[in-house]
C-alpha positions as CSV (number, residue, x, y, z in Angstrom):
1,M,137.7,74.8,93.8
2,P,138.6,78.2,95.4
3,K,140.0,78.1,99.0
4,G,137.7,79.1,101.8
5,S,134.5,78.3,100.0
6,G,133.8,75.3,102.2
7,G,133.5,73.0,99.2
8,L,130.6,74.9,97.7
9,S,130.5,75.6,94.0
10,A,130.1,79.1,92.6
11,E,126.6,78.2,91.4
12,R,125.6,76.9,94.9
13,L,127.0,80.0,96.5
14,R,125.0,82.2,94.1
15,E,121.9,80.2,94.8
16,L,122.3,80.6,98.6
17,A,123.0,84.3,98.2
18,R,119.9,84.8,96.1
19,S,117.7,82.9,98.6
20,G,119.2,85.0,101.4
21,A,118.6,88.2,99.5
22,E,115.0,87.2,98.8
23,A,114.4,86.5,102.5
24,M,115.9,89.9,103.4
25,L,113.8,91.7,100.8
26,K,110.7,90.1,102.2
27,Q,111.6,91.1,105.7
28,L,112.4,94.7,104.6
29,R,109.0,95.0,102.8
30,A,107.2,93.8,105.9
31,E,109.0,96.3,108.0
32,I,108.2,99.1,105.5
33,I,104.5,98.2,105.7
34,A,104.6,98.2,109.5
35,I,106.3,101.6,109.6
36,E,103.8,103.1,107.1
37,R,100.9,101.8,109.2
38,T,102.4,103.3,112.3
39,F,103.4,106.6,110.6
40,P,101.1,107.1,107.6
41,E,102.6,110.5,106.8
42,L,105.8,108.7,105.8
43,A,104.1,106.6,103.2
44,L,104.4,107.5,99.5
45,P,102.1,110.4,98.6
46,Q,99.0,109.3,96.7
47,K,100.2,111.1,93.5
48,R,103.5,109.3,93.4
49,R,101.8,106.0,94.2
50,A,99.4,106.5,91.3
51,A,102.2,107.5,89.0
52,R,104.2,104.4,89.9
53,E,101.1,102.2,89.1
54,A,100.5,103.9,85.8
55,F,104.1,103.5,84.8
56,K,103.9,99.8,85.6
57,R,100.8,99.4,83.4
58,V,102.4,101.3,80.5
59,R,105.6,99.2,80.7
60,S,103.6,95.9,80.7
61,R,101.6,97.0,77.6
62,V,104.1,96.3,74.8
63,R,102.7,96.7,71.3
64,K,103.9,94.3,68.6
65,M,104.0,95.2,65.0
66,T,101.9,93.2,62.6
67,E,103.4,91.8,59.4
68,D,101.8,94.5,57.3
69,E,103.2,97.2,59.6
70,K,106.7,95.6,59.3
71,K,106.4,95.5,55.6
72,A,105.3,99.1,55.4
73,V,108.3,100.2,57.5
74,S,110.6,98.1,55.4
75,E,109.4,99.7,52.2
76,R,109.6,103.2,53.6
77,M,113.2,102.6,54.8
78,K,114.2,101.0,51.4
79,K,112.9,104.1,49.7
80,Y,114.6,106.4,52.2
81,W,118.0,104.7,51.8
82,A,117.7,104.6,48.0
83,E,117.1,108.3,48.0
84,R,120.1,108.9,50.3
85,R,122.4,106.8,48.0
86,K,121.1,108.7,45.0
87,A,121.7,112.1,46.6
88,K,125.2,111.0,47.8
89,S,126.2,109.8,44.3
90,K,125.1,113.2,42.8
91,V,127.4,115.1,45.3
92,K,130.5,113.2,44.1
């Protein structure tokens, strides 16, 4: 065990640091809300707030490829690379 750690493992120290950081973040968010209520002109402009929300929605909407789409892409790429190999062999 490293000296000066007070007998705490690295994992326990990390756990304590994380819980402290979470508490600090919660406190800071509460202070931001209080400041924005006191001074509304300091709050995020409506446009930026709307843009942030839209960005969150877009990021959470991840589209997965279906098996048919994967197969189509695979076939296209096989054809593409076959043509590339064919063109490369002609150059030599």
